[in-house]
C-alpha positions, 0 to 999 in steps of 0.5 A: 910594592906595599906589604899587603901586595907583597903578601899576595904576590909572595903567595905565587913565589912561595908556591913556585918554590914548593912546586919546583922542589919536586920537579927537576924539569922545572928547575931547568927553566929560567923563568920560574914564575912564568912557567909555574904560574902558567902551569897552575892556571892552565891545567887541572893538574896545576890546580891540584898541585896548587891545592897541595901547596895550600895544605903545606902552607896551612901546616906552617901555622903549627910548625916548630918556630917561635914566630908562627907557632905562637899564633896557635896557642895565643889564639887558644889562650886569648881571652877565654874563661877556662884557661890560665897562662904562665909564661912565654911570648905574648902572655902579657898582651894576649894572656892578660890583655896588658897593652894589646895594640896593633903594634903588638908583634903577634897581632899580625901573624894570623892576618898575614897567614890567612891572607897568604892562604887566600892568595893561594885560593884566589889563584886556583879560583882564577884558574877555574876560568881557564881550564876544562871544568868538566875535569873531576881533578879541576872540580876537586881542586876548586872545591878544596881551594874554596874551603881554604878561602872560606875558612881563612876569611872566617878566621879573619872576620871573627878575629878582627871584625873589620877586614879587607876583602880580596878575590883578585889574583895579584900578578906581576902585571897588576902588582903596582896598580893602585888599590883603595883599601876599605873595610869590607861589609861583613855581609859581603864577606859572609856571602863569599864564605857561604858561596864558597862552602856551598860549592864545596859541599856540592862537589866534595865527597864525604870520604877521602883516601888522603887523610887531612884533606877537606871533605864534604863533612869538613865543609859542612862543619865549617858551614855550621860554625859560620851559620852559628855566627850569623845566628842562622840556627836552622842552617846550623841544625841542617848541617849538623843533621847532615853530618850525623846522618851521613854514617861517616862519623861516630864518637870514639871511646874517650881514651882514644880521642887523643891517644896515638900518633895517628888521629884519623879516627871516626870522630875526627872531621879535619886533622892536621897531618904530621909524621916523621915517615911520610913527609908530614913535617914542615921544611924551612925554606931558608935552611931546608931543615925539617921540624914538627910542632911543639903543642905537646910542650905548651900544656905541660908544667915545669915539673922538672924544676921540683926536687926528685923529678926527672923529665919522663913521658909519664909526667908529660915529657919535655915541659914548657908550661905555657897554658893550663886549665883554670880552677873554674874549668876543673870545677865543672866536672863531676870528679866521681863520674865524668871520665873526662876529668882524668882522660883530658887532664893530669892532676898530680905528679909523683917523684921519679928520681930516687937520687933526688927525692926529699928526705921522708919521701920515695919514688911514687909518692905524690908531690904536694905543692908547699908554696905558690911557686910549686903550684905553678910547677905542678899545675893540673895540665891538659893532656890532649896534646901529650906525645909519647908516640912520635918523640924518641926521647922525653927530652925531645921538643918536637912532636909529630903527633896529628892535631885534630882541628874539628871533631864530631863532638863539636858538631854535636854541641853545635847541634845542641846550641842550635836546637836550644835557640830553635826551642826543640827540646827533643833534638836538643837533648839528643845532641847534648847527651852525645858527649855527656853520656860518652863521658860516663854521665847519666843521660840528662832528661830535664830541661837543658839551659844555655848555661848547661851547653856553655859548661858542656862546651868547656868540659868537652872542647877545652884547650882545642882553640874554639872557646873564644869564638864560642863565647863571642858568637853567644855575646858573652865573651867579656862577661865570662872573662870578667867572672872567670878568666885567668886565675888569681895566683901570687907567686915568688918574685921570679914569676910574679910579673907573669901572674900578678894580674889576670885577664879578668882585671884588664878585659875591656869591651873592645877586647871582643876583637883584635886590633888591626895590625898597625903595619897594615893600617900604615900601608892601607891608610888610616883615613881609609882603614882606621884602627878598631875602636878602643885600640891606639 
Protein backbone atom coordinates (compact mmCIF):
# COMPACT_ATOMS: atom_id res chain seq x y z
CA UNK A 1 0.00 0.00 0.00
CA UNK A 2 1.64 3.30 -1.04
CA UNK A 3 1.83 6.37 1.15
CA UNK A 4 -0.87 8.40 -0.60
CA UNK A 5 -3.27 5.49 -0.25
CA UNK A 6 -2.21 5.05 3.36
CA UNK A 7 -3.11 8.68 4.02
CA UNK A 8 -6.52 8.23 2.45
CA UNK A 9 -7.20 4.85 4.03
CA UNK A 10 -5.97 5.92 7.45
CA UNK A 11 -8.70 8.55 7.45
CA UNK A 12 -11.23 5.78 7.90
CA UNK A 13 -9.18 4.10 10.61
CA UNK A 14 -8.61 7.32 12.58
CA UNK A 15 -12.28 8.16 12.29
CA UNK A 16 -13.04 4.71 13.67
CA UNK A 17 -10.97 5.44 16.78
CA UNK A 18 -12.60 8.81 17.31
CA UNK A 19 -16.11 7.47 16.95
CA UNK A 20 -15.47 4.34 18.97
CA UNK A 21 -13.90 6.26 21.81
CA UNK A 22 -17.30 7.66 22.75
CA UNK A 23 -19.38 4.53 22.24
CA UNK A 24 -18.92 1.46 24.42
CA UNK A 25 -21.26 -0.58 22.22
CA UNK A 26 -18.87 -0.23 19.33
CA UNK A 27 -15.95 -1.24 21.52
CA UNK A 28 -17.61 -4.62 21.99
CA UNK A 29 -17.64 -5.26 18.24
CA UNK A 30 -14.86 -7.29 16.69
CA UNK A 31 -14.81 -5.85 13.18
CA UNK A 32 -14.41 -2.20 14.08
CA UNK A 33 -13.65 -0.88 10.59
CA UNK A 34 -16.63 -2.58 8.98
CA UNK A 35 -19.06 -1.57 11.70
CA UNK A 36 -17.93 2.03 11.78
CA UNK A 37 -17.69 2.44 8.01
CA UNK A 38 -21.19 1.03 7.61
CA UNK A 39 -22.45 3.36 10.33
CA UNK A 40 -20.88 6.40 8.68
CA UNK A 41 -22.02 5.72 5.14
CA UNK A 42 -25.52 4.44 5.83
CA UNK A 43 -27.09 6.85 8.34
CA UNK A 44 -27.49 10.62 8.68
CA UNK A 45 -26.26 10.41 12.27
CA UNK A 46 -23.18 8.56 11.05
CA UNK A 47 -22.48 11.34 8.58
CA UNK A 48 -22.87 13.90 11.36
CA UNK A 49 -20.46 11.96 13.58
CA UNK A 50 -17.94 11.86 10.76
CA UNK A 51 -18.14 15.63 10.40
CA UNK A 52 -17.48 16.04 14.12
CA UNK A 53 -14.38 13.91 13.65
CA UNK A 54 -13.30 16.32 10.92
CA UNK A 55 -13.47 19.27 13.30
CA UNK A 56 -11.34 17.30 15.71
CA UNK A 57 -8.87 16.48 12.95
CA UNK A 58 -8.72 20.13 11.92
CA UNK A 59 -7.79 21.16 15.47
CA UNK A 60 -4.74 18.92 15.16
CA UNK A 61 -3.22 21.58 12.92
CA UNK A 62 -2.66 23.80 15.96
CA UNK A 63 -1.95 21.24 18.65
CA UNK A 64 0.93 21.38 21.10
CA UNK A 65 3.37 19.19 19.22
CA UNK A 66 6.51 20.08 17.32
CA UNK A 67 5.52 18.04 14.28
CA UNK A 68 2.16 19.54 13.41
CA UNK A 69 2.04 22.91 15.12
CA UNK A 70 4.98 24.14 13.08
CA UNK A 71 2.69 23.79 10.08
CA UNK A 72 0.76 26.77 11.38
CA UNK A 73 3.49 29.23 12.14
CA UNK A 74 5.69 28.21 9.23
CA UNK A 75 2.85 29.26 6.98
CA UNK A 76 2.61 32.53 8.90
CA UNK A 77 6.29 33.32 8.52
CA UNK A 78 6.96 31.89 5.08
CA UNK A 79 7.91 34.41 2.51
CA UNK A 80 6.08 37.59 3.32
CA UNK A 81 7.08 41.23 3.54
CA UNK A 82 6.10 42.09 7.11
CA UNK A 83 7.71 39.52 9.41
CA UNK A 84 11.13 38.50 10.68
CA UNK A 85 11.83 35.02 12.11
CA UNK A 86 14.24 34.37 14.95
CA UNK A 87 14.74 30.67 15.55
CA UNK A 88 13.16 27.26 15.59
CA UNK A 89 12.49 24.34 13.32
CA UNK A 90 12.23 25.21 9.65
CA UNK A 91 13.54 28.76 10.00
CA UNK A 92 16.39 28.39 7.47
CA UNK A 93 14.15 26.80 4.84
CA UNK A 94 10.94 28.72 5.42
CA UNK A 95 11.98 31.88 7.21
CA UNK A 96 14.93 32.65 4.92
CA UNK A 97 14.30 30.24 2.02
CA UNK A 98 17.70 28.60 2.44
CA UNK A 99 17.71 25.24 0.63
CA UNK A 100 13.94 24.78 0.69
CA UNK A 101 13.36 21.50 -1.17
CA UNK A 102 10.82 18.72 -1.49
CA UNK A 103 12.86 16.69 0.98
CA UNK A 104 12.46 19.37 3.68
CA UNK A 105 10.52 17.61 6.42
CA UNK A 106 8.02 20.36 7.05
CA UNK A 107 7.07 20.67 3.38
CA UNK A 108 4.85 17.61 3.59
CA UNK A 109 2.85 18.58 6.67
CA UNK A 110 0.19 20.72 5.04
CA UNK A 111 0.03 18.22 2.17
CA UNK A 112 -0.60 15.25 4.47
CA UNK A 113 -3.00 17.08 6.76
CA UNK A 114 -5.15 18.48 3.98
CA UNK A 115 -5.36 15.19 2.10
CA UNK A 116 -6.44 13.51 5.33
CA UNK A 117 -9.22 16.08 5.69
CA UNK A 118 -10.19 15.49 2.06
CA UNK A 119 -10.42 11.79 2.77
CA UNK A 120 -12.84 12.43 5.63
CA UNK A 121 -14.92 14.68 3.41
CA UNK A 122 -15.01 12.21 0.54
CA UNK A 123 -16.38 9.58 2.89
CA UNK A 124 -19.26 11.85 3.92
CA UNK A 125 -19.95 12.87 0.32
CA UNK A 126 -20.05 9.22 -0.70
CA UNK A 127 -22.47 8.52 2.15
CA UNK A 128 -24.87 11.10 0.74
CA UNK A 129 -25.52 8.72 -2.14
CA UNK A 130 -26.80 6.06 0.25
CA UNK A 131 -28.92 7.91 2.80
CA UNK A 132 -32.16 9.85 2.77
CA UNK A 133 -31.06 13.34 1.75
CA UNK A 134 -34.37 14.85 2.78
CA UNK A 135 -33.14 14.39 6.34
CA UNK A 136 -31.85 17.79 7.57
CA UNK A 137 -29.13 16.07 9.60
CA UNK A 138 -27.71 14.55 6.44
CA UNK A 139 -27.97 17.82 4.52
CA UNK A 140 -26.14 19.70 7.29
CA UNK A 141 -23.40 17.08 7.46
CA UNK A 142 -22.90 17.07 3.70
CA UNK A 143 -22.74 20.86 3.55
CA UNK A 144 -20.09 21.03 6.27
CA UNK A 145 -18.09 18.20 4.70
CA UNK A 146 -18.10 20.03 1.38
CA UNK A 147 -16.72 23.18 3.03
CA UNK A 148 -13.97 21.09 4.60
CA UNK A 149 -13.09 19.58 1.22
CA UNK A 150 -13.20 22.92 -0.59
CA UNK A 151 -11.08 24.58 2.08
CA UNK A 152 -8.48 21.81 2.02
CA UNK A 153 -8.15 21.83 -1.76
CA UNK A 154 -7.96 25.61 -1.73
CA UNK A 155 -5.02 25.48 0.69
CA UNK A 156 -3.26 22.83 -1.37
CA UNK A 157 -3.73 24.59 -4.69
CA UNK A 158 -2.45 27.92 -3.39
CA UNK A 159 0.54 26.41 -1.63
CA UNK A 160 1.71 23.88 -4.22
CA UNK A 161 -0.03 24.94 -7.49
CA UNK A 162 0.18 21.38 -8.80
CA UNK A 163 -1.82 18.86 -6.78
CA UNK A 164 -3.59 15.52 -7.07
CA UNK A 165 -7.38 15.73 -7.31
CA UNK A 166 -9.20 12.87 -5.62
CA UNK A 167 -12.90 12.50 -4.83
CA UNK A 168 -12.93 8.73 -4.48
CA UNK A 169 -13.32 7.01 -1.14
CA UNK A 170 -10.47 4.62 -0.41
CA UNK A 171 -11.79 1.34 0.98
CA UNK A 172 -10.34 -2.05 1.89
CA UNK A 173 -11.74 -3.28 -1.42
CA UNK A 174 -10.03 -0.73 -3.67
CA UNK A 175 -7.00 0.27 -1.63
CA UNK A 176 -4.67 -1.80 -3.83
CA UNK A 177 -6.17 -0.72 -7.14
CA UNK A 178 -3.72 0.82 -9.56
CA UNK A 179 -3.84 4.63 -9.76
CA UNK A 180 -2.17 6.77 -12.40
CA UNK A 181 -1.22 10.01 -10.70
CA UNK A 182 -1.04 13.27 -12.60
CA UNK A 183 -1.27 16.94 -11.67
CA UNK A 184 -4.84 18.19 -11.83
CA UNK A 185 -5.88 21.01 -14.10
CA UNK A 186 -6.34 23.99 -11.74
CA UNK A 187 -9.63 24.73 -13.52
CA UNK A 188 -10.93 21.33 -12.44
CA UNK A 189 -9.85 21.93 -8.85
CA UNK A 190 -11.55 25.31 -8.78
CA UNK A 191 -14.68 23.79 -10.30
CA UNK A 192 -14.90 21.29 -7.43
CA UNK A 193 -14.11 23.95 -4.82
CA UNK A 194 -16.78 26.30 -6.10
CA UNK A 195 -19.35 23.54 -6.48
CA UNK A 196 -18.77 22.42 -2.89
CA UNK A 197 -19.01 25.98 -1.58
CA UNK A 198 -22.17 26.69 -3.57
CA UNK A 199 -23.85 23.68 -1.99
CA UNK A 200 -22.74 24.81 1.45
CA UNK A 201 -23.95 28.38 0.92
CA UNK A 202 -27.33 27.08 -0.19
CA UNK A 203 -27.76 24.69 2.73
CA UNK A 204 -25.97 26.18 5.75
CA UNK A 205 -27.57 28.66 8.13
CA UNK A 206 -26.02 32.02 8.90
CA UNK A 207 -25.82 31.20 12.61
CA UNK A 208 -25.13 28.15 14.73
CA UNK A 209 -25.56 27.34 18.40
CA UNK A 210 -22.27 25.41 18.24
CA UNK A 211 -19.47 27.97 17.80
CA UNK A 212 -16.63 26.86 15.58
CA UNK A 213 -18.76 25.06 13.02
CA UNK A 214 -18.99 26.19 9.42
CA UNK A 215 -21.84 28.56 8.69
CA UNK A 216 -23.11 30.21 5.54
CA UNK A 217 -21.00 33.24 6.45
CA UNK A 218 -17.83 31.15 6.62
CA UNK A 219 -18.63 29.46 3.31
CA UNK A 220 -19.24 32.83 1.67
CA UNK A 221 -16.01 34.24 3.11
CA UNK A 222 -14.04 31.32 1.69
CA UNK A 223 -15.89 31.68 -1.63
CA UNK A 224 -14.79 35.32 -1.76
CA UNK A 225 -11.17 34.30 -1.19
CA UNK A 226 -11.43 31.69 -3.94
CA UNK A 227 -12.94 34.22 -6.33
CA UNK A 228 -10.12 36.66 -5.55
CA UNK A 229 -7.58 34.04 -6.57
CA UNK A 230 -9.52 33.56 -9.80
CA UNK A 231 -9.62 37.34 -10.35
CA UNK A 232 -13.42 37.15 -10.36
CA UNK A 233 -13.84 40.46 -8.61
CA UNK A 234 -17.58 40.71 -9.11
CA UNK A 235 -18.03 37.40 -7.32
CA UNK A 236 -15.81 38.65 -4.49
CA UNK A 237 -18.00 41.73 -4.21
CA UNK A 238 -21.17 39.64 -4.27
CA UNK A 239 -20.03 37.45 -1.39
CA UNK A 240 -18.68 40.35 0.67
CA UNK A 241 -21.92 42.28 0.19
CA UNK A 242 -23.97 39.28 1.28
CA UNK A 243 -21.95 38.97 4.48
CA UNK A 244 -22.11 42.70 5.17
CA UNK A 245 -25.87 42.85 4.65
CA UNK A 246 -26.64 39.66 6.59
CA UNK A 247 -26.84 41.51 9.89
CA UNK A 248 -25.01 38.65 11.59
CA UNK A 249 -21.55 40.20 11.79
CA UNK A 250 -20.14 43.50 12.98
CA UNK A 251 -16.73 44.86 13.91
CA UNK A 252 -16.02 44.90 17.64
CA UNK A 253 -13.98 47.43 19.59
CA UNK A 254 -10.32 47.05 18.75
CA UNK A 255 -9.38 45.97 22.27
CA UNK A 256 -11.92 43.15 22.14
CA UNK A 257 -10.82 41.46 18.92
CA UNK A 258 -8.19 39.20 20.50
CA UNK A 259 -8.62 39.70 24.24
CA UNK A 260 -10.24 36.87 26.16
CA UNK A 261 -10.32 33.07 26.08
CA UNK A 262 -13.55 32.93 24.07
CA UNK A 263 -13.29 34.79 20.77
CA UNK A 264 -16.73 33.95 19.40
CA UNK A 265 -17.75 37.58 19.05
CA UNK A 266 -19.62 39.37 16.27
CA UNK A 267 -16.51 40.01 14.19
CA UNK A 268 -15.43 36.37 14.15
CA UNK A 269 -16.58 34.35 11.13
CA UNK A 270 -14.69 31.12 11.85
CA UNK A 271 -12.96 30.30 15.13
CA UNK A 272 -10.95 27.25 16.14
CA UNK A 273 -12.41 26.29 19.52
CA UNK A 274 -10.12 25.63 22.47
CA UNK A 275 -11.04 25.19 26.12
CA UNK A 276 -9.87 23.30 29.17
CA UNK A 277 -13.40 22.77 30.39
CA UNK A 278 -15.46 21.28 27.58
CA UNK A 279 -13.24 19.02 25.54
CA UNK A 280 -11.64 21.84 23.58
CA UNK A 281 -8.23 20.27 23.37
CA UNK A 282 -6.23 17.78 21.36
CA UNK A 283 -5.98 14.20 22.62
CA UNK A 284 -2.92 12.20 21.64
CA UNK A 285 -3.97 8.90 19.99
CA UNK A 286 -0.84 7.21 21.35
CA UNK A 287 -0.81 8.42 24.96
CA UNK A 288 -4.31 9.74 25.58
CA UNK A 289 -2.85 12.93 27.04
CA UNK A 290 -4.51 16.26 26.35
CA UNK A 291 -2.79 19.35 25.07
CA UNK A 292 -3.48 22.86 23.88
CA UNK A 293 -1.56 24.96 21.37
CA UNK A 294 1.51 27.17 21.69
CA UNK A 295 0.71 30.18 19.55
CA UNK A 296 1.02 32.40 22.61
CA UNK A 297 4.69 31.45 22.80
CA UNK A 298 5.68 31.87 19.16
CA UNK A 299 5.32 35.64 19.08
CA UNK A 300 6.85 36.55 22.46
CA UNK A 301 10.60 37.34 22.43
CA UNK A 302 13.05 35.91 24.95
CA UNK A 303 12.79 38.87 27.30
CA UNK A 304 13.52 36.63 30.27
CA UNK A 305 17.13 36.34 29.15
CA UNK A 306 17.65 39.96 30.13
CA UNK A 307 18.97 40.90 33.56
CA UNK A 308 16.19 42.03 35.89
CA UNK A 309 13.46 40.15 34.05
CA UNK A 310 11.21 37.32 35.20
CA UNK A 311 8.53 35.60 33.16
CA UNK A 312 5.17 37.21 33.85
CA UNK A 313 1.88 37.73 32.04
CA UNK A 314 2.43 41.48 31.67
CA UNK A 315 5.49 40.71 29.58
CA UNK A 316 3.70 38.06 27.50
CA UNK A 317 4.14 34.90 29.53
CA UNK A 318 6.46 32.07 28.57
CA UNK A 319 8.52 33.12 25.52
CA UNK A 320 9.74 31.25 22.47
CA UNK A 321 10.44 34.19 20.17
CA UNK A 322 9.82 32.55 16.81
CA UNK A 323 8.28 35.35 14.73
CA UNK A 324 8.18 39.13 14.99
CA UNK A 325 6.80 42.11 13.07
CA UNK A 326 9.56 43.68 11.01
CA UNK A 327 10.44 47.35 10.81
CA UNK A 328 8.66 47.71 7.48
CA UNK A 329 5.36 46.61 9.01
CA UNK A 330 5.66 48.83 12.07
CA UNK A 331 6.52 51.83 9.89
CA UNK A 332 3.09 51.56 8.24
CA UNK A 333 1.23 52.71 11.36
CA UNK A 334 0.65 56.33 12.29
CA UNK A 335 1.89 55.90 15.84
CA UNK A 336 0.00 58.91 17.16
CA UNK A 337 -3.38 58.01 15.63
CA UNK A 338 -3.61 54.35 14.65
CA UNK A 339 -4.67 52.45 17.77
CA UNK A 340 -3.57 49.15 16.26
CA UNK A 341 0.05 50.09 16.84
CA UNK A 342 -0.43 49.48 20.55
CA UNK A 343 -3.46 47.19 20.48
CA UNK A 344 -1.75 44.55 18.34
CA UNK A 345 1.87 44.92 19.51
CA UNK A 346 4.05 45.30 22.57
CA UNK A 347 6.95 47.65 21.90
CA UNK A 348 8.85 47.82 25.19
CA UNK A 349 9.67 45.71 28.24
CA UNK A 350 10.17 46.97 31.77
CA UNK A 351 12.24 45.53 34.61
CA UNK A 352 10.09 43.35 36.88
CA UNK A 353 12.61 41.62 39.17
CA UNK A 354 13.98 43.81 41.94
CA UNK A 355 16.62 41.23 42.82
CA UNK A 356 18.15 41.35 39.36
CA UNK A 357 17.72 44.96 38.23
CA UNK A 358 21.05 46.42 37.01
CA UNK A 359 22.71 49.14 39.04
CA UNK A 360 21.09 52.49 38.45
CA UNK A 361 17.81 50.94 37.29
CA UNK A 362 14.61 50.07 39.14
CA UNK A 363 11.51 47.95 38.63
CA UNK A 364 9.28 49.65 36.09
CA UNK A 365 12.08 51.23 34.08
CA UNK A 366 12.04 50.48 30.36
CA UNK A 367 14.88 48.25 29.21
CA UNK A 368 16.94 49.76 26.40
CA UNK A 369 18.74 47.34 24.08
CA UNK A 370 22.46 48.07 24.25
CA UNK A 371 23.49 45.59 21.57
CA UNK A 372 22.05 43.56 18.73
CA UNK A 373 21.53 40.41 20.80
CA UNK A 374 19.44 42.39 23.26
CA UNK A 375 17.46 43.79 20.35
CA UNK A 376 16.27 40.28 19.50
CA UNK A 377 15.41 39.54 23.13
CA UNK A 378 13.43 42.78 23.35
CA UNK A 379 12.03 42.85 19.82
CA UNK A 380 8.57 44.38 19.34
CA UNK A 381 6.05 41.55 19.50
CA UNK A 382 2.61 40.74 18.16
CA UNK A 383 0.16 40.31 21.05
CA UNK A 384 -2.82 38.89 19.14
CA UNK A 385 -2.20 35.43 20.61
CA UNK A 386 -1.18 36.45 24.14
CA UNK A 387 -2.99 34.38 26.73
CA UNK A 388 -3.32 35.29 30.37
CA UNK A 389 -6.84 33.85 30.36
CA UNK A 390 -6.46 30.07 30.11
CA UNK A 391 -2.91 29.60 31.37
CA UNK A 392 -2.79 29.15 35.13
CA UNK A 393 0.79 30.34 35.37
CA UNK A 394 2.90 32.57 33.10
CA UNK A 395 5.35 29.66 33.01
CA UNK A 396 2.73 27.44 31.38
CA UNK A 397 3.50 26.63 27.75
CA UNK A 398 0.07 25.43 26.64
CA UNK A 399 -2.70 27.79 25.63
CA UNK A 400 -6.40 27.03 25.33
CA UNK A 401 -7.36 30.42 23.95
CA UNK A 402 -9.54 30.35 20.84
CA UNK A 403 -7.88 31.00 17.47
CA UNK A 404 -9.63 33.24 14.96
CA UNK A 405 -9.35 31.76 11.47
CA UNK A 406 -11.45 34.30 9.57
CA UNK A 407 -12.97 37.59 10.68
CA UNK A 408 -15.06 40.38 9.24
CA UNK A 409 -12.10 42.77 8.98
CA UNK A 410 -10.64 40.53 6.29
CA UNK A 411 -14.01 40.32 4.54
CA UNK A 412 -14.18 44.10 4.36
CA UNK A 413 -10.65 44.36 2.98
CA UNK A 414 -11.53 41.82 0.30
CA UNK A 415 -14.45 44.09 -0.54
CA UNK A 416 -12.08 47.03 -0.91
CA UNK A 417 -9.78 44.95 -3.09
CA UNK A 418 -12.67 43.83 -5.30
CA UNK A 419 -14.12 47.30 -5.80
CA UNK A 420 -10.68 48.70 -6.56
CA UNK A 421 -10.42 46.27 -9.47
CA UNK A 422 -14.03 46.94 -10.47
CA UNK A 423 -13.40 50.68 -10.48
CA UNK A 424 -16.26 51.55 -8.12
CA UNK A 425 -14.88 54.21 -5.82
CA UNK A 426 -17.89 54.63 -3.51
CA UNK A 427 -17.99 50.95 -2.56
CA UNK A 428 -14.19 50.88 -2.37
CA UNK A 429 -14.23 53.75 0.12
CA UNK A 430 -17.03 52.13 2.13
CA UNK A 431 -15.10 48.92 2.72
CA UNK A 432 -11.62 50.43 3.04
CA UNK A 433 -12.72 52.82 5.75
CA UNK A 434 -14.31 50.07 7.87
CA UNK A 435 -11.01 48.97 9.42
CA UNK A 436 -9.25 52.29 8.84
CA UNK A 437 -11.72 54.28 10.93
CA UNK A 438 -12.15 51.55 13.53
CA UNK A 439 -8.43 51.96 14.21
CA UNK A 440 -8.94 55.64 15.09
CA UNK A 441 -7.93 57.18 11.78
CA UNK A 442 -9.90 59.95 10.11
CA UNK A 443 -12.11 58.76 7.26
CA UNK A 444 -10.16 58.76 4.00
CA UNK A 445 -12.04 60.57 1.25
CA UNK A 446 -9.46 60.70 -1.53
CA UNK A 447 -8.59 58.23 -4.27
CA UNK A 448 -7.70 54.86 -2.75
CA UNK A 449 -4.87 53.01 -4.50
CA UNK A 450 -3.93 49.35 -4.51
CA UNK A 451 -0.82 50.21 -2.49
CA UNK A 452 -3.07 51.65 0.21
CA UNK A 453 -5.08 48.42 0.33
CA UNK A 454 -1.86 46.40 0.52
CA UNK A 455 -0.70 48.50 3.47
CA UNK A 456 -4.07 48.36 5.24
CA UNK A 457 -4.11 44.58 4.84
CA UNK A 458 -0.74 44.49 6.61
CA UNK A 459 -1.81 46.85 9.38
CA UNK A 460 -5.01 44.95 10.15
CA UNK A 461 -4.22 41.29 9.44
CA UNK A 462 -0.51 40.94 10.18
CA UNK A 463 0.49 37.63 11.79
CA UNK A 464 -2.89 36.01 11.06
CA UNK A 465 -1.62 33.76 8.27
CA UNK A 466 -3.07 35.41 5.16
CA UNK A 467 -0.27 37.71 4.01
CA UNK A 468 1.54 35.19 1.79
CA UNK A 469 -1.69 34.22 0.05
CA UNK A 470 -2.72 37.87 -0.37
CA UNK A 471 0.56 38.87 -1.98
CA UNK A 472 0.55 35.82 -4.24
CA UNK A 473 -2.94 36.39 -5.59
CA UNK A 474 -2.04 39.99 -6.38
CA UNK A 475 1.08 38.89 -8.26
CA UNK A 476 3.45 40.85 -6.03
CA UNK A 477 4.79 38.20 -3.66
CA UNK A 478 8.36 37.97 -4.94
CA UNK A 479 8.72 41.70 -5.52
CA UNK A 480 7.51 42.59 -2.02
CA UNK A 481 9.77 40.04 -0.37
CA UNK A 482 12.78 41.35 -2.28
CA UNK A 483 12.02 44.87 -1.09
CA UNK A 484 10.90 44.33 2.49
CA UNK A 485 11.16 40.71 3.65
CA UNK A 486 12.88 39.86 6.91
CA UNK A 487 15.08 42.33 8.73
CA UNK A 488 18.79 43.02 8.55
CA UNK A 489 20.15 42.32 12.03
CA UNK A 490 23.66 41.08 12.76
CA UNK A 491 23.87 39.50 16.19
CA UNK A 492 26.41 37.89 18.45
CA UNK A 493 27.87 34.53 17.52
CA UNK A 494 25.32 32.36 19.31
CA UNK A 495 22.49 33.48 17.03
CA UNK A 496 24.28 34.89 13.99
CA UNK A 497 23.37 31.90 11.83
CA UNK A 498 19.68 32.49 12.48
CA UNK A 499 19.75 36.05 11.18
CA UNK A 500 22.86 36.24 9.03
CA UNK A 501 20.86 36.55 5.82
CA UNK A 502 17.25 37.40 5.26
CA UNK A 503 14.59 36.13 2.96
CA UNK A 504 15.03 39.11 0.65
CA UNK A 505 18.58 37.90 -0.12
CA UNK A 506 17.44 34.42 -1.07
CA UNK A 507 13.99 34.64 -2.65
CA UNK A 508 13.67 33.37 -6.22
CA UNK A 509 10.70 33.31 -8.65
CA UNK A 510 9.94 29.65 -7.89
CA UNK A 511 9.32 30.48 -4.22
CA UNK A 512 5.84 31.58 -5.22
CA UNK A 513 4.93 27.95 -4.46
CA UNK A 514 6.15 25.14 -2.23
CA UNK A 515 7.94 22.12 -3.61
CA UNK A 516 5.92 18.93 -3.91
CA UNK A 517 6.89 16.63 -0.99
CA UNK A 518 9.59 14.37 -2.38
CA UNK A 519 8.14 11.32 -0.64
CA UNK A 520 4.94 11.82 -2.61
CA UNK A 521 6.80 12.21 -5.91
CA UNK A 522 8.66 8.98 -5.20
CA UNK A 523 5.32 7.23 -4.80
CA UNK A 524 3.40 8.86 -7.62
CA UNK A 525 6.33 8.62 -10.03
CA UNK A 526 8.33 11.62 -11.17
CA UNK A 527 7.47 10.76 -14.76
CA UNK A 528 3.79 11.29 -13.88
CA UNK A 529 4.15 13.97 -11.22
CA UNK A 530 7.43 15.89 -11.63
CA UNK A 531 8.73 18.32 -9.05
CA UNK A 532 7.72 21.97 -9.23
CA UNK A 533 10.08 24.03 -11.37
CA UNK A 534 13.05 25.46 -9.50
CA UNK A 535 13.24 22.70 -6.89
CA UNK A 536 15.44 19.61 -6.97
